[in-house]
C-alpha positions in Angstrom: 0.0 -0.1 0.0 1.3 3.5 -0.9 2.5 5.5 2.1 0.1 8.4 1.2 -2.6 6.1 2.0 -1.5 5.4 5.4 -1.4 9.1 6.2 -4.9 9.4 4.8 -5.9 6.4 6.9 -4.3 8.1 10.1 -6.2 11.3 9.4 -9.6 9.3 9.0 -8.7 7.6 12.4 -10.0 10.8 13.7 -13.4 9.6 13.9 -12.3 6.3 15.8 -12.7 5.9 19.7 -9.5 5.3 20.8 -7.3 5.3 24.0 -5.3 8.4 23.6 -1.4 8.3 24.3 -2.0 11.3 26.4 -4.2 9.8 29.1 -6.3 12.1 31.1 -7.3 12.0 34.9 -11.0 12.6 34.4 -13.3 11.7 31.7 -15.3 14.7 32.1 -12.3 16.7 31.1 -10.4 14.5 29.1 -10.0 16.3 26.0 -9.6 19.9 27.7 -7.1 19.3 30.2 -3.8 21.0 29.8 -0.9 18.4 30.0 2.4 20.0 30.9 5.4 17.9 29.7 9.5 18.8 29.8 10.3 17.0 26.6 12.5 20.0 25.8 13.7 20.5 29.2 11.2 23.2 29.7 7.9 23.2 30.7 5.3 23.2 28.1 2.1 22.0 27.2 1.6 18.9 25.1 0.2 20.7 22.3 3.0 23.7 22.5 6.1 21.1 22.6 7.0 20.6 18.7 8.3 17.0 19.6 6.8 13.5 18.9 6.1 12.6 22.5 3.5 10.1 24.2 2.5 10.9 28.0 1.0 8.4 30.2 -0.3 10.3 33.6 -0.4 8.7 37.0 -4.3 8.0 36.7 -3.9 6.2 33.9 -1.0 4.0 35.3 -3.4 3.4 38.3 -6.4 2.3 36.5 -4.5 0.0 34.1 -2.5 -1.5 36.7 0.7 -0.5 34.9 3.4 -2.0 37.7 6.5 -1.0 35.7 7.8 -0.1 32.6 7.1 -3.9 31.0 3.5 -2.9 31.2 4.0 0.7 29.7 4.0 -0.6 26.2 0.3 -1.5 26.5 -0.6 2.3 26.5 2.2 3.5 23.9 1.9 1.5 20.5 5.4 2.8 19.3 7.0 1.4 22.4 8.1 -2.2 22.8 9.5 -3.5 26.3 10.6 -7.0 26.2 11.9 -8.8 29.2 14.1 -11.8 28.4 16.4 -14.3 29.9 16.7 -12.7 33.2 14.8 -10.2 35.6 17.7 -7.7 34.4 17.3 -8.4 30.9 15.0 -5.9 29.6 15.0 -4.2 26.0 13.3 -0.9 25.2 12.4 -0.4 21.4 10.9 2.7 19.9 9.6 2.8 16.3 11.6 -0.4 15.9 15.1 0.7 17.1 16.6 -0.4 20.5 18.9 -2.8 22.0 21.2 -3.2 24.8 19.8 -6.0 27.4 22.1 -9.0 27.5 25.4 -7.5 27.8 26.8 -4.9 30.2 29.2 -3.3 27.8 26.2 -2.6 25.1 24.4 0.5 26.1 20.9 1.2 25.1 19.8 2.9 22.0 16.6 4.4 24.3 17.7 6.4 27.2 15.8 6.2 30.5 15.9 9.0 32.8 14.0 9.2 36.3 13.5 12.6 37.7 16.1 13.8 35.0 18.6 11.3 36.3 20.2 8.9 33.3 19.9 5.2 34.3 22.4 3.5 32.0 21.4 0.0 32.2 18.0 -2.1 32.3 19.0 -3.3 35.5 18.8 0.0 37.2 15.4 0.8 35.1 12.9 -1.8 35.7 12.0 -1.4 39.2 8.7 -0.4 40.7 8.4 3.1 41.3 6.2 5.3 43.4 4.3 8.5 43.2 4.7 8.7 39.3 3.2 11.8 37.9 3.7 11.0 34.5 5.8 8.9 31.9 6.9 10.8 28.7 8.1 8.8 25.9 10.1 10.8 23.3 10.2 9.3 19.9 13.1 9.6 17.5 16.6 10.8 18.3 17.0 13.2 21.1 20.9 13.4 21.4 20.7 17.2 21.0 19.3 17.7 24.5 19.8 14.3 26.4 23.2 13.6 25.2 24.3 10.2 25.6 22.7 7.3 23.9 19.4 8.9 22.9 19.7 7.9 19.1 16.0 5.9 19.1 14.5 7.9 21.9 13.8 8.5 25.6 11.8 7.4 28.3 11.3 9.9 31.0 9.7 9.2 34.4 8.8 12.2 36.5 7.6 11.5 40.2 5.9 13.8 42.5 7.8 16.2 44.3 7.5 16.4 48.5 4.4 18.9 49.1 3.8 21.3 51.8 0.5 19.8 52.5 0.4 16.6 54.5 -1.0 13.6 52.7 -0.2 10.3 51.7 -1.7 7.0 49.9 -1.8 3.6 50.9 -3.1 0.7 48.8 -3.1 -2.9 48.9 -3.9 -5.3 45.8 -4.3 -8.9 45.8 -4.9 -11.1 42.6 -4.6 -14.5 41.0 -1.1 -16.5 41.3 -1.2 -15.2 45.0 -0.3 -11.7 43.8 0.5 -9.0 46.6 1.1 -5.4 46.2 1.7 -3.0 48.8 2.5 0.4 48.7 2.5 3.4 50.8 3.7 6.9 50.8 3.4 9.9 53.0 4.5 13.7 52.3 4.1 16.8 54.3 6.2 19.8 55.7 8.9 20.0 58.2 8.8 23.8 58.2 7.6 26.3 56.1 10.9 26.0 53.8 11.3 22.1 54.0 8.8 19.3 53.0 9.7 15.6 53.2 8.1 12.5 51.5 8.8 8.7 52.2 7.5 5.9 50.1 7.9 2.2 50.0 6.4 -1.0 48.4 6.5 -4.4 47.9 5.6 -6.5 44.8 5.4 -10.4 44.9 3.6 -13.0 43.0 3.8 -16.9 42.3 5.3 -18.0 39.2 2.7 -18.8 36.3 5.1 -21.3 34.8 5.3 -24.8 36.1 8.8 -26.1 36.2 8.3 -30.1 36.4 12.1 -30.7 36.6 12.8 -28.9 39.6 9.2 -28.3 41.2 9.4 -24.6 41.5 7.1 -22.3 39.9 9.0 -19.7 37.6 8.4 -16.2 36.1 7.2 -14.9 39.5 7.7 -11.5 41.4 9.7 -10.7 44.3 10.7 -7.2 44.7 10.7 -4.2 47.0 11.7 -0.4 47.1 12.0 2.2 49.6 12.4 6.0 48.4 12.8 9.1 50.5 12.8 12.7 49.1 13.3 16.3 50.6 12.4 19.5 49.1 14.2 22.7 50.4 13.1 26.2 49.3 16.5 27.9 50.5 15.5 31.2 49.4 12.8 32.4 47.0 15.2 32.0 44.1 16.6 28.8 45.2 15.4 25.3 45.3 17.1 21.8 46.2 15.5 18.3 45.9 17.4 15.7 47.2 16.2 12.1 46.3 17.5 8.6 47.8 16.1 5.3 46.9 17.1 1.5 47.2 15.3 -1.3 45.6 16.0 -5.0 45.3 14.8 -8.0 43.0 15.1 -11.7 44.2 12.9 -14.0 41.9 12.9 -16.9 39.7 13.0 -15.8 36.1 12.8 -15.8 33.1 11.7 -19.0 31.6 11.8 -20.1 27.7 9.5 -22.7 26.6 10.3 -25.2 23.5 8.6 -23.9 20.3 10.1 -26.2 17.7 11.4 -29.6 18.9 14.4 -30.4 16.4 16.3 -33.5 16.1 18.3 -33.2 19.4 15.1 -33.5 21.4 15.4 -37.2 20.9 18.7 -37.3 22.2 17.9 -35.4 25.4 15.2 -38.1 26.0 17.4 -41.0 25.3 19.8 -39.2 27.9 16.7 -39.3 30.6 16.0 -35.8 30.2 12.6 -34.2 29.7 11.8 -31.7 27.1 8.0 -30.3 26.9 7.8 -30.5 23.2 6.2 -27.6 21.1 3.4 -26.5 23.8 5.0 -23.0 24.6 1.4 -21.8 26.2 1.2 -24.6 28.2 3.4 -23.1 30.8 5.2 -26.3 31.8 8.9 -26.6 31.4 11.5 -29.0 32.8 14.9 -27.8 33.9 17.2 -29.3 36.3 18.1 -26.0 38.3 16.1 -22.9 38.8 17.5 -19.6 37.9 18.2 -16.9 40.4 18.1 -13.3 39.8 19.2 -10.8 42.7 19.5 -6.9 41.7 20.2 -4.5 44.3 20.0 -1.0 42.7 20.5 2.4 44.7 21.5 5.8 44.4 21.4 9.6 45.3 20.5 12.5 43.3 20.6 16.2 44.0 18.8 18.7 41.8 19.4 22.6 42.4 17.1 25.2 40.6 18.4 28.8 40.7 16.3 31.7 39.5 19.3 33.9 38.7 16.5 36.6 37.7 13.2 36.6 36.4 13.9 35.0 33.1 17.4 33.1 33.7 17.2 29.9 35.5 20.2 27.7 36.3 19.4 24.0 37.0 22.2 21.3 38.5 21.6 17.7 38.5 24.0 15.4 40.2 23.5 11.7 40.7 25.5 8.7 42.1 24.0 5.1 41.5 25.2 1.5 41.8 23.9 -1.8 40.6 24.8 -5.1 42.0 23.4 -8.4 40.2 23.8 -11.8 40.1 22.0 -14.4 38.0 22.2 -18.3 36.9 20.1 -19.9 34.6 19.7 -23.4 33.3 20.0 -22.0 29.6 19.9 -25.3 27.8 15.9 -25.2 28.9 15.7 -28.9 29.6 16.0 -31.4 32.4 19.3 -33.0 31.1 22.1 -31.8 32.8 23.9 -30.1 29.6 25.0 -27.0 31.4 25.5 -27.0 35.1 25.7 -23.4 35.4 25.3 -20.0 33.3 26.1 -17.6 36.0 26.8 -13.8 35.8 27.8 -11.4 38.4 27.9 -7.4 37.7 28.5 -4.2 39.5 28.0 -0.8 37.9 29.0 2.3 39.5 27.7 5.6 37.6 28.1 9.4 38.4 26.3 11.9 36.3 26.4 15.7 36.5 24.1 17.9 34.4 24.2 21.8 34.0 22.0 24.0 32.0 21.0 27.5 31.9 17.6 28.3 30.5 16.0 31.8 29.6 12.2 33.1 29.5 12.6 36.4 27.9 9.4 38.2 26.8 11.4 38.8 23.3 11.6 36.7 20.3 14.8 34.7 21.3 14.8 32.1 24.3 17.0 29.0 24.5 18.9 26.9 26.8 22.8 26.0 27.0 23.8 22.9 28.9 26.7 20.4 29.6 26.4 16.5 30.9 29.4 14.5 32.3 29.1 10.8 32.6 31.5 8.5 34.3 31.0 4.8 34.9 33.1 1.7 36.2 31.6 -1.9 35.2 33.1 -5.1 36.6 31.6 -8.4 35.6 32.2 -12.0 35.7 30.5 -15.2 33.8 31.0 -18.9 34.4 29.7 -21.1 31.8 30.1 -24.9 32.7 29.2 -28.1 31.4 26.8 -30.8 33.3 26.8 -34.5 33.9 24.9 -35.3 30.9 27.0 -33.0 28.4 29.5 -35.4 27.4 27.2 -38.0 26.7 25.2 -35.7 24.7 28.3 -34.9 22.5 28.9 -38.5 22.0 25.6 -38.9 20.9 25.7 -36.0 18.3 29.4 -37.0 17.1 28.6 -40.8 16.8 31.4 -41.4 19.2 33.8 -39.4 17.1 35.0 -37.6 20.0 36.0 -40.8 21.9 37.6 -41.7 18.7 39.9 -38.7 18.8 40.7 -39.4 22.5 41.5 -43.1 22.4 42.6 -43.4 18.7 44.4 -40.4 17.8 45.5 -38.7 20.9 46.0 -41.5 23.0 44.5 -40.2 26.0 41.7 -41.8 28.2 38.3 -41.9 26.8 36.2 -39.1 28.8 39.0 -36.5 28.9 37.0 -33.7 27.2 33.7 -32.0 27.9 33.3 -33.4 31.4 31.0 -31.7 34.1 32.6 -28.4 35.5 34.7 -27.7 32.4 33.9 -24.3 30.6 34.7 -20.7 30.2 35.5 -18.5 33.0 35.0 -14.6 32.4 36.3 -11.6 34.2 35.5 -8.1 32.5 35.9 -4.5 33.4 35.0 -1.4 31.6 35.5 2.3 32.3 33.4 4.6 30.4 34.0 8.6 30.4 31.4 10.9 28.4 31.3 14.5 28.0 28.4 16.5 26.0 27.9 20.3 25.5 24.5 21.1 24.2 22.4 24.2 23.4 19.0 25.1 21.7 17.7 28.4 20.4 14.2 29.2 19.8 13.3 32.3 17.6 9.7 33.7 17.5 9.6 34.9 13.9 6.0 36.0 14.4 3.2 35.3 17.0 2.7 32.0 14.9 6.2 30.9 13.7 8.9 29.7 15.5 12.4 28.5 14.5 14.5 26.2 16.6 17.9 25.2 16.1 19.8 23.1 18.7 23.4 21.5 18.7 25.3 19.1 21.0 29.0 18.0 20.9 29.9 14.8 22.6 33.0 12.9 23.5 32.9 9.3 24.7 36.0 7.2 25.5 36.2 3.5 26.9 38.7 1.4 28.3 37.8 -2.2 28.6 39.6 -5.6 29.4 38.4 -9.3 29.2 40.4 -12.0 30.9 38.7 -15.5 29.7 40.0 -18.9 30.7 38.5 -21.9 28.7 38.8 -25.3 30.1 37.3 -27.2 27.4 40.2 -29.0 25.8 38.1 -30.3 23.2 37.4 -27.0 21.7 41.3 -26.2 21.7 42.0 -28.9 19.3 43.0 -28.0 15.6 41.0 -30.5 13.8 42.5 -29.2 10.6 45.8 -29.9 11.6 45.2 -33.2 13.3 43.1 -34.2 10.6 45.4 -33.6 7.9 47.9 -35.7 9.9 45.3 -38.5 10.1 44.6 -38.3 6.2 48.4 -38.0 5.3 49.2 -41.3 7.7 46.4 -43.1 5.8 47.4 -42.4 2.6 51.0 -43.0 3.3 50.2 -46.5 4.7 48.2 -47.2 1.5 50.9 -46.2 -0.7 53.4 -48.4 1.2 51.1 -51.3 0.9 50.6 -50.7 -3.0 54.2 -49.7 -3.9 55.9 -52.1 -1.7 53.6 -54.8 -0.6 54.2 -54.6 3.0 52.0 -54.6 5.7 52.3 -51.0 6.8 51.2 -51.9 10.5 54.4 -54.1 11.0 57.2 -51.7 12.2 59.8 -54.0 10.9 58.7 -54.2 7.4 58.1 -50.5 7.2 61.9 -49.9 8.7 63.0 -52.4 6.2 61.6 -50.4 3.3 62.8 -47.2 4.8 66.4 -48.5 5.1 66.4 -50.1 1.7 64.8 -47.5 -0.5 65.3 -44.3 1.4 64.5 -41.6 -1.4 61.6 -43.4 -2.7 60.5 -43.7 0.9 60.8 -40.2 1.8 59.2 -39.2 -1.5 56.2 -41.0 -0.8 55.9 -39.9 2.9 56.1 -36.4 1.7 53.8 -36.5 -0.9 51.1 -38.5 1.2 51.3 -35.9 4.0 51.2 -32.8 1.5 48.2 -34.7 0.5 46.6 -34.4 3.8 47.5 -30.7 4.3 46.0 -29.9 0.6 42.6 -31.6 1.8 42.6 -30.6 5.4 39.7 -28.6 5.0 37.6 -30.7 2.6 34.8 -32.3 4.7 34.7 -35.4 2.3 38.5 -36.2 3.1 39.1 -34.9 6.5 36.3 -36.8 8.6 37.2 -34.8 11.8 35.7 -31.5 10.4 32.2 -33.0 11.4 33.1 -32.4 15.0 33.9 -28.9 14.5 30.4 -27.6 15.4 30.9 -29.6 18.9 33.7 -27.2 19.9 31.6 -24.7 21.5 34.1 -23.0 23.9 37.2 -22.4 21.9 40.3 -20.6 23.3 40.0 -16.9 23.9 42.2 -14.0 23.1 42.2 -11.8 26.0 42.4 -7.9 25.6 44.0 -5.6 25.8 46.9 -7.2 23.8 49.6 -6.3 21.6 47.2 -5.6 18.5 44.0 -4.5 20.5 44.6 -1.9 22.9 40.8 -2.2 24.6 40.1 1.5 23.9 37.5 3.2 22.0 37.3 7.1 21.1 34.3 8.7 19.7 33.4 12.1 18.9 30.2 13.4 17.4 28.2 16.6 16.6 24.3 16.1 16.4 21.9 18.8 15.9 18.0 19.8 15.5 16.4 22.1 13.0 12.6 22.6 13.6 9.8 25.1 12.5 6.7 25.2 14.4 3.6 27.1 13.0 0.6 27.9 14.9 -2.3 27.5 12.4 -4.8 28.6 15.0 -5.0 28.9 18.7 -6.0 25.1 18.6 -3.8 23.6 16.0 0.0 23.6 15.7 1.9 22.2 12.6 5.6 21.3 13.0 8.6 20.2 10.9 11.9 19.0 12.0 15.2 17.5 11.1 17.3 15.8 13.6 20.5 13.7 14.2 21.4 11.5 16.7 24.5 9.8 18.2 25.3 6.7 20.1 29.1 5.7 21.1 30.5 2.4 20.4 29.4 -0.5 22.4 31.6 -3.3 23.8 30.9 -6.9 23.8 31.9 -8.1 27.2 30.8 -11.7 26.7 32.6 -14.9 25.9 31.6 -13.9 22.1 34.1 -11.1 21.9 36.4 -12.1 19.0 39.0 -9.8 17.2 37.7 -8.1 14.0 38.9 -9.2 10.3 41.0 -6.3 10.2 43.2 -7.7 12.6 43.0 -11.2 12.4 42.5 -13.8 9.5 41.3 -17.4 10.9 42.7 -20.6 9.6 44.9 -23.6 10.6 48.6 -23.2 10.0 48.7 -26.2 8.0 46.6 -24.2 5.4 49.0 -21.1 5.4 46.5 -18.2 6.1 47.6 -14.9 4.9 49.5 -12.5 7.4 47.5 -10.6 9.8 48.4 -8.3 12.6 47.4 -11.0 15.5 49.2 -13.8 13.5 52.3 -11.8 12.9 52.7 -10.8 16.7 52.4 -14.7 17.6 49.0 -14.2 19.2 46.8 -16.5 17.1 45.1 -19.3 19.0 43.6 -22.7 17.8 40.1 -22.0 16.7 40.1 -18.3 17.1 37.8 -16.7 14.8 36.6 -13.2 14.0 33.3 -11.1 15.2 33.7 -7.9 17.1 35.3 -6.7 20.1 32.9 -3.8 19.9 30.5 -2.1 17.4 31.1 1.2 16.3 28.9 4.4 16.9 25.3 4.6 15.8 24.3 7.7 13.6 20.8 8.6 13.4 18.6 11.0 11.4 14.9 11.7 11.2 12.8 13.7 9.1 9.2 14.6 11.0 6.2 16.5 10.4 3.4 16.6 13.0 0.1 18.0 13.8 -1.1 18.7 17.1 -4.7 20.1 18.1 -6.8 20.6 21.1 -10.6 21.7 21.3 -13.1 21.5 23.9 -14.0 17.9 23.4 -11.3 16.9 21.0 -7.5 16.5 21.0 -5.3 14.5 18.5 -1.6 14.7 17.4 -0.5 13.2 14.2 3.2 12.5 13.0 4.7 11.2 9.9 8.2 10.5 10.0 11.3 8.6 8.2 13.9 7.7 10.4 17.3 6.1 9.7 20.1 4.6 12.0 23.5 4.1 10.1 25.7 1.3 11.9 22.7 0.2 14.0 24.3 -2.1 16.9 22.5 -5.4 16.4 23.2 -8.2 18.9 21.9 -11.3 17.3 21.7 -14.9 19.3 22.7 -17.6 16.6 22.2 -20.5 19.1 25.6 -20.9 20.8 26.6 -17.1 21.3 25.5 -13.5 20.5 26.8 -11.6 17.5 27.3 -7.9 18.0 27.5 -6.3 14.8 26.9 -2.7 13.0 24.0 -3.8 10.7 24.9 -1.1 8.0 21.8 0.7 7.7 18.3 0.3 9.3 15.3 2.7 8.5 11.5 3.2 9.5 9.1 5.0 7.7 6.1 5.5 10.0 2.8 7.1 10.9 1.8 7.8 14.6 -1.7 9.2 15.7 -3.3 9.4 18.8 -6.7 11.1 20.0 -9.1 12.0 22.8 -12.9 12.4 22.3 -15.1 13.8 25.2 -18.4 12.1 24.0 -20.4 13.3 27.0 -19.4 14.7 30.3 -19.1 11.4 31.8 -17.8 9.3 28.7 -14.6 9.7 26.9 -13.0 7.5 24.3 -9.2 7.6 23.6 -6.7 6.1 21.0 -3.7 5.7 19.7 -2.5 4.0 16.4 1.0 3.5 14.8 2.1 2.1 11.5 5.8 1.2 11.1 7.5 0.0 7.7 11.2 -1.1 9.1 13.8 -2.5 6.7 17.4 -3.7 6.8 18.6 -1.5 4.1 22.2 -2.9 4.5 23.3 -5.8 6.4 25.8 -7.8 4.9 27.7 -9.2 7.8 24.8 -10.7 9.9 26.7 -13.3 11.8 24.0 -15.8 10.6 25.3 -18.8 8.2 23.0 -21.1 6.2 23.8 -24.8 5.8 26.5 -24.4 3.6 28.4 -22.4 6.0 27.7 -18.9 3.9 27.1 -15.8 5.9 23.6 -14.5 5.4 23.2 -10.9 3.8 20.0 -9.8 5.6 20.0 -6.2 3.4 16.5 -5.5 2.2 15.0 -7.7 5.0 12.8 -6.7 7.7 13.9 -6.6 11.3 12.0 -9.1 13.5 9.5 -8.4 16.1 8.3 -5.1 14.8 4.6 -5.0 13.9 3.5 -3.0 10.8 0.3 -1.9 12.5 -0.3 -1.4 16.2 -3.0 0.6 18.2 -4.4 1.0 21.4 -8.2 1.5 22.1 -10.0 2.3 24.9 -12.4 4.7 27.0 -13.6 5.8 30.6 -17.2 6.1 32.0 -18.2 7.8 35.3 -21.6 7.0 36.9 -22.4 9.1 39.9 -24.0 7.6 43.1 -25.6 8.9 46.2 -23.7 10.3 49.2 -20.9 11.7 46.8 -20.0 7.9 45.8 -19.3 7.2 42.1 -18.3 4.1 40.0 -15.4 4.7 37.4 -15.1 2.0 34.7 -12.1 2.3 32.0 -10.9 -0.4 29.7 -8.2 -0.7 26.9 -7.4 -3.0 24.2 -4.2 -3.4 22.4 -3.6 -4.9 19.1 -0.4 -5.6 17.0 0.0 -6.9 13.8 1.2 -10.2 13.0 5.0 -10.3 12.7 7.9 -12.7 12.3 9.9 -12.8 15.5 13.0 -14.7 14.5 15.6 -13.7 11.8 15.6 -15.9 8.7 13.0 -18.4 10.1 9.5 -17.8 8.6 6.7 -19.2 10.5 7.6 -18.0 14.0 5.2 -15.2 14.4 3.5 -12.9 17.2 0.1 -11.4 17.1 -1.1 -9.5 20.3 -4.7 -9.0 21.3 -4.8 -7.9 25.0 -7.8 -6.4 27.1 -7.2 -4.7 30.1 -9.9 -3.3 32.5 -10.8 -1.7 35.8 -13.8 -0.9 37.8 -13.6 1.3 40.7 -16.1 2.1 43.3 -15.2 5.4 45.1 -16.7 5.6 48.3 -15.4 9.3 49.1 -12.3 11.2 48.3 -10.2 9.0 50.5 -11.5 5.5 50.0 -11.7 3.5 46.7 -12.0 -0.3 45.9 -11.1 -1.5 42.5 -11.5 -4.8 40.6 -8.9 -4.8 37.7 -7.8 -7.4 35.0 -4.9 -7.5 32.7 -5.0 -9.7 29.1 -8.4 -10.4 30.1 -9.0 -12.5 26.9 -6.0 -14.6 27.9 -4.2 -14.0 24.6 -1.1 -16.1 24.0 1.9 -15.1 22.1 5.6 -15.2 21.9 7.8 -12.2 23.0 10.5 -13.6 20.9 12.1 -16.9 19.7 15.7 -18.1 19.4 17.4 -20.9 18.3 17.8 -23.3 21.4 21.2 -23.3 23.1 23.6 -26.0 21.4 20.5 -28.0 19.9 20.6 -27.6 16.2 17.1 -27.5 14.5 15.3 -26.8 17.9 13.8 -23.1 18.8 13.0 -21.7 22.1 10.8 -18.8 22.9 9.4 -16.6 25.7 5.7 -16.7 26.2 3.3 -14.1 27.1 1.9 -13.4 30.6 -1.3 -15.0 31.1 -4.6 -13.7 32.4 -4.2 -11.7 35.5 -6.8 -10.1 37.7 -7.4 -8.9 41.2 -8.9 -6.5 43.7 -7.1 -3.2 45.0 -8.1 -1.1 48.2 -6.7 2.5 48.4 -6.8 5.2 50.9 -6.0 8.5 50.4 -5.1 11.0 53.3 
């Protein structure tokens, strides 16, 4: 369908009743309330701000039981939030762009800010938060004002400040799976210049997936938080806001179910293991140990606002945060003891400082200028070890080939290789410093026309180190070289038997020929072994090559080394150009061009490999061409290429928007074309992750949201998004076909991004006697069917989720609600991936089933 038709369709959607992205607190005023946002780091109304921004307010969060950022996507169609292999592994995607979940060295493309403080990793972003005032989702590159890692967009959470009027809230919720959520907060003045607030809460729930291998339930909730704030009005022109918080997660999560049961499933069954085959929504799995997830996240921030004059304000935000995490997972997702551990530990310490000076003159020129400093230290570790059943599993797959290598070729005891406890052990560090200077200027050409120009300059430097030890001796074998010797010896023996008529297994006869015909003997020997070397890479001649796929954990070249210095240094200038025109007092039109930047990301995992510029793989017997690593004597057996890091992302977006607000109708329409050059893709291939720059990824899209006040008590809201993403250029994907050729993904569609998505809903208020009332609200989220795995047709997702709440407000203080999420019981896969070391099998993360409960809330 032609793109212009989609724009026409979006405009026609004005007549549709939908649930607006900018939710309102009361149906009686849903289209007329003024929503204040800080998307440009200055307070503006939603209609005034010439930025594609979605706003979800506190009332909507409460009514829809949005507990954390995972639930937020049900209100913002352009946003996807995927929780994958652990509680700390959460990926935020806006307009089809986003990454940075499973590796501490890979920074996200979507920046998350809480009260103006940048949260650098998902482990510091996903906890439950109290007293949310609103959530702003800024779509498209936001690097000009938000600096580091905003090439795809921003999620900004704003919490309520301490109040100078005593008050608070207490709410208790209970639902199925024994879900208990208890939250409370209190605020009030200490003096006429100082106000405090304290908040705490806990969120627990039994797991909804049964693990028949361990007897535990998994995918549960067990987390709590505490948060304190102080607001000090030091002077009439000087304000300080101090925030300290601590939260902890300790839960069994996150389970992948069997989606496609390939040929290895029978092998696991033969070993006595259990695979629950191809029933991803039976919510039953079989593991031999339960996963663990422990996250401690805490920090402190201080914001100072100084009104230097009536039209000049200086803002400073200083923050320090730490995240400590531990996780372990049965990553083969079977009850066979293939992997005895996949344990990770991480410690992240982050310091940020922002300074900005903003103006508010009556004249035509206004703007802001600022600087942002970021420093972060990361320490991590990983232990990936084989379990008791892995050797038997490998023997099945190799047809006993590993035992033959041990006994017949190497002459070592059978069972030496790939035993329980052998594996790969990793220690990593990363030090990152970044500095950004930014500024933006607004020029009111007339009462209706405003021109905006913004620019930022960023420097980002990283120093990293990886110390990895593989104790998997089999993966260290050069099967090309060993195979050439085996082939050469076989041919030599055949030649001796044919030319001299001797038994080549009889040392006496061989010695006789060698002494009697020394020249001919040496010539036959040299020719035979040359034949072996010449055919060492030919699978039809070298039988050992069939065992190479079982060399899962080859030796690792640590970094820094003589060739790789373990450093990246990036510089970039980004800018924004925008024109905003008031067609009337109710309608605003804007057009903008913006660029974005994300610095290099580092691969801190065991899949980190030298770049092709530094190393050419190959066994010495094949005489590979020179390369810096080989020339300095650093080449290791089975060392391959990949990436130590992915280079920077460069984003651009062209955008046209229309914003309108009338007494009973409000809507926003955005048409955009967004491109990221060098998008940092991180693809799982069944044995590891491939961190690669994709070359170029683009998305054309249309976004529309509206709210309609049908009566004084009945409001309808909606948001709809159309996205047309494409890998314009992705030659080196890191994925290979059955013939060993790397797959070129250029021209294909990135997985998991639906073409169409919308949210539709409404609210109704019914007044009762004695100042009581019933408030009913519901929303329905739908996503078009889409492939969810690269190069694997048939694995798709389509979302249809219904959420609803009915609240009985007994008075201004007390209310009782009944709520439900995914009331239709919709079942879909969040994502799918090749099963770990199980060729032909696929695993996937299933959606959360229907949840429901009641909530009692008391305000004072």
